C-alpha positions as YAML, in Angstrom:
chain: A
units: angstrom
residues:
- id: 1
  name: MET
  ca: [-14.91, -48.84, -90.66]
- id: 2
  name: GLU
  ca: [-15.44, -51.46, -87.95]
- id: 3
  name: GLN
  ca: [-12.62, -52.68, -85.73]
- id: 4
  name: THR
  ca: [-12.50, -56.08, -84.15]
- id: 5
  name: GLU
  ca: [-12.01, -56.36, -80.46]
- id: 6
  name: SER
  ca: [-8.63, -57.90, -79.41]
- id: 7
  name: ASN
  ca: [-8.50, -59.02, -75.81]
- id: 8
  name: GLY
  ca: [-4.97, -60.37, -76.07]
- id: 9
  name: ILE
  ca: [-2.33, -58.80, -78.26]
- id: 10
  name: GLY
  ca: [0.33, -61.26, -79.21]
- id: 11
  name: PHE
  ca: [3.52, -59.51, -78.11]
- id: 12
  name: ARG
  ca: [6.56, -61.63, -77.58]
- id: 13
  name: GLU
  ca: [10.19, -61.08, -76.77]
- id: 14
  name: VAL
  ca: [12.80, -61.58, -79.46]
- id: 15
  name: ASP
  ca: [16.54, -62.03, -79.12]
- id: 16
  name: GLN
  ca: [19.20, -60.06, -80.96]
- id: 17
  name: ASN
  ca: [18.79, -62.37, -83.97]
- id: 18
  name: GLY
  ca: [15.06, -61.83, -84.21]
- id: 19
  name: ARG
  ca: [14.05, -65.27, -82.89]
- id: 20
  name: ALA
  ca: [11.15, -65.58, -80.52]
- id: 21
  name: VAL
  ca: [12.15, -66.12, -76.88]
- id: 22
  name: ASP
  ca: [10.25, -68.51, -74.58]
- id: 23
  name: PRO
  ca: [8.87, -66.48, -71.61]
- id: 24
  name: GLU
  ca: [10.20, -69.03, -69.13]
- id: 25
  name: THR
  ca: [13.77, -68.72, -70.33]
- id: 26
  name: ALA
  ca: [13.61, -64.93, -71.00]
- id: 27
  name: GLY
  ca: [15.29, -64.15, -67.65]
- id: 28
  name: SER
  ca: [18.40, -66.33, -68.28]
- id: 29
  name: THR
  ca: [21.65, -64.59, -69.17]
- id: 30
  name: GLY
  ca: [22.26, -66.81, -72.16]
- id: 31
  name: THR
  ca: [25.23, -68.63, -70.64]
- id: 32
  name: GLY
  ca: [24.08, -71.93, -71.98]
- id: 33
  name: ALA
  ca: [22.66, -73.19, -68.70]
- id: 34
  name: ALA
  ca: [19.73, -75.51, -68.60]
- id: 35
  name: PRO
  ca: [16.38, -73.81, -68.46]
- id: 36
  name: GLY
  ca: [15.61, -75.19, -65.01]
- id: 37
  name: SER
  ca: [18.95, -74.44, -63.46]
- id: 38
  name: GLN
  ca: [19.67, -71.38, -61.30]
- id: 39
  name: ALA
  ca: [23.18, -70.83, -62.61]
- id: 40
  name: GLY
  ca: [22.05, -68.69, -65.56]
- id: 41
  name: ASN
  ca: [19.54, -66.63, -63.52]
- id: 42
  name: LEU
  ca: [22.01, -64.67, -61.42]
- id: 43
  name: ARG
  ca: [21.63, -61.02, -62.51]
- id: 44
  name: LEU
  ca: [22.90, -58.10, -60.48]
- id: 45
  name: ASN
  ca: [20.92, -54.90, -60.49]
- id: 46
  name: PRO
  ca: [23.38, -51.95, -60.24]
- id: 47
  name: PHE
  ca: [20.78, -49.74, -58.62]
- id: 48
  name: ILE
  ca: [20.28, -52.26, -55.82]
- id: 49
  name: ILE
  ca: [24.00, -52.56, -55.33]
- id: 50
  name: ILE
  ca: [24.21, -48.72, -55.09]
- id: 51
  name: LEU
  ca: [21.36, -48.62, -52.60]
- id: 52
  name: TRP
  ca: [23.08, -51.25, -50.43]
- id: 53
  name: ILE
  ca: [26.30, -49.18, -50.46]
- id: 54
  name: LEU
  ca: [24.27, -46.10, -49.59]
- id: 55
  name: ALA
  ca: [22.51, -47.87, -46.73]
- id: 56
  name: VAL
  ca: [25.76, -49.07, -45.27]
- id: 57
  name: GLY
  ca: [27.29, -45.59, -45.65]
- id: 58
  name: LEU
  ca: [24.35, -43.94, -43.96]
- id: 59
  name: ASN
  ca: [24.32, -46.39, -41.08]
- id: 60
  name: ALA
  ca: [28.14, -46.06, -40.68]
- id: 61
  name: ALA
  ca: [27.82, -42.29, -40.65]
- id: 62
  name: ALA
  ca: [25.08, -42.53, -38.01]
- id: 63
  name: VAL
  ca: [27.19, -44.77, -35.76]
- id: 64
  name: TRP
  ca: [30.25, -42.50, -36.28]
- id: 65
  name: GLY
  ca: [28.14, -39.42, -35.48]
- id: 66
  name: TYR
  ca: [26.74, -40.85, -32.29]
- id: 67
  name: VAL
  ca: [30.16, -42.12, -31.10]
- id: 68
  name: ASN
  ca: [31.74, -38.74, -31.75]
- id: 69
  name: ALA
  ca: [28.79, -36.80, -30.23]
- id: 70
  name: PHE
  ca: [29.08, -38.61, -26.93]
- id: 71
  name: SER
  ca: [32.85, -38.54, -26.77]
- id: 72
  name: GLN
  ca: [33.59, -34.96, -27.89]
- id: 73
  name: GLY
  ca: [30.66, -32.85, -26.97]
- id: 74
  name: PRO
  ca: [27.62, -31.59, -28.88]
- id: 75
  name: ILE
  ca: [29.39, -31.19, -32.34]
- id: 76
  name: PRO
  ca: [31.14, -34.34, -33.62]
- id: 77
  name: GLY
  ca: [34.74, -33.70, -34.76]
- id: 78
  name: ASN
  ca: [35.39, -30.48, -36.74]
- id: 79
  name: MET
  ca: [32.00, -30.50, -38.45]
- id: 80
  name: GLY
  ca: [29.77, -27.48, -38.41]
- id: 81
  name: PRO
  ca: [26.43, -27.63, -36.59]
- id: 82
  name: GLN
  ca: [24.48, -28.07, -39.81]
- id: 83
  name: VAL
  ca: [26.42, -31.22, -40.80]
- id: 84
  name: ALA
  ca: [26.18, -32.55, -37.28]
- id: 85
  name: PHE
  ca: [22.43, -32.05, -37.29]
- id: 86
  name: PHE
  ca: [22.13, -33.83, -40.65]
- id: 87
  name: VAL
  ca: [24.30, -36.75, -39.55]
- id: 88
  name: LEU
  ca: [22.66, -37.22, -36.17]
- id: 89
  name: SER
  ca: [19.07, -36.81, -37.30]
- id: 90
  name: PHE
  ca: [18.82, -37.96, -40.93]
- id: 91
  name: ALA
  ca: [21.42, -40.67, -41.39]
- id: 92
  name: PRO
  ca: [20.00, -43.16, -38.85]
- id: 93
  name: LEU
  ca: [16.42, -42.96, -40.19]
- id: 94
  name: ALA
  ca: [17.48, -42.97, -43.85]
- id: 95
  name: GLY
  ca: [19.87, -45.86, -43.40]
- id: 96
  name: THR
  ca: [17.41, -47.93, -41.47]
- id: 97
  name: LEU
  ca: [14.56, -47.29, -43.92]
- id: 98
  name: THR
  ca: [16.84, -48.12, -46.88]
- id: 99
  name: VAL
  ca: [17.87, -51.40, -45.32]
- id: 100
  name: ILE
  ca: [14.23, -52.30, -44.52]
- id: 101
  name: SER
  ca: [13.07, -51.39, -48.04]
- id: 102
  name: LEU
  ca: [15.82, -53.42, -49.67]
- id: 103
  name: LEU
  ca: [15.02, -56.43, -47.53]
- id: 104
  name: PHE
  ca: [11.36, -56.19, -48.60]
- id: 105
  name: TRP
  ca: [12.47, -55.84, -52.25]
- id: 106
  name: HIS
  ca: [14.69, -58.95, -51.93]
- id: 107
  name: ALA
  ca: [11.79, -60.88, -50.31]
- id: 108
  name: VAL
  ca: [9.48, -59.95, -53.22]
- id: 109
  name: GLN
  ca: [12.09, -60.98, -55.76]
- id: 110
  name: TRP
  ca: [12.72, -64.24, -53.99]
- id: 111
  name: ARG
  ca: [9.01, -64.97, -53.82]
- id: 112
  name: ARG
  ca: [8.63, -64.16, -57.52]
- id: 113
  name: ARG
  ca: [11.52, -66.53, -58.46]
- id: 114
  name: SER
  ca: [10.29, -69.36, -56.23]
- id: 115
  name: THR
  ca: [6.78, -69.46, -57.68]
...
């Protein structure tokens, strides 16, 4: 049995009613906005929101750890040495890398939307 070569398979998106969706309007939220308007294209990714909260929390913990380390001695507050080591060494690096990564992600998303 001989098979024909298919370079492009005709997949297409369908909505909940089974109608074909135009690829240019597939990203809209279905609020009835015009296809060219930006009002219907605002979608919030919950994972990105969680990462921003995590980044802010890590950077706040790093600042708090450094402020307490310099004002109360080598161990901030009533924390044990393991927690102090974690806060003073991991939180600044992780928070900064998370913010930088999220800014790059937002730049890529902005570039994709603008082209």
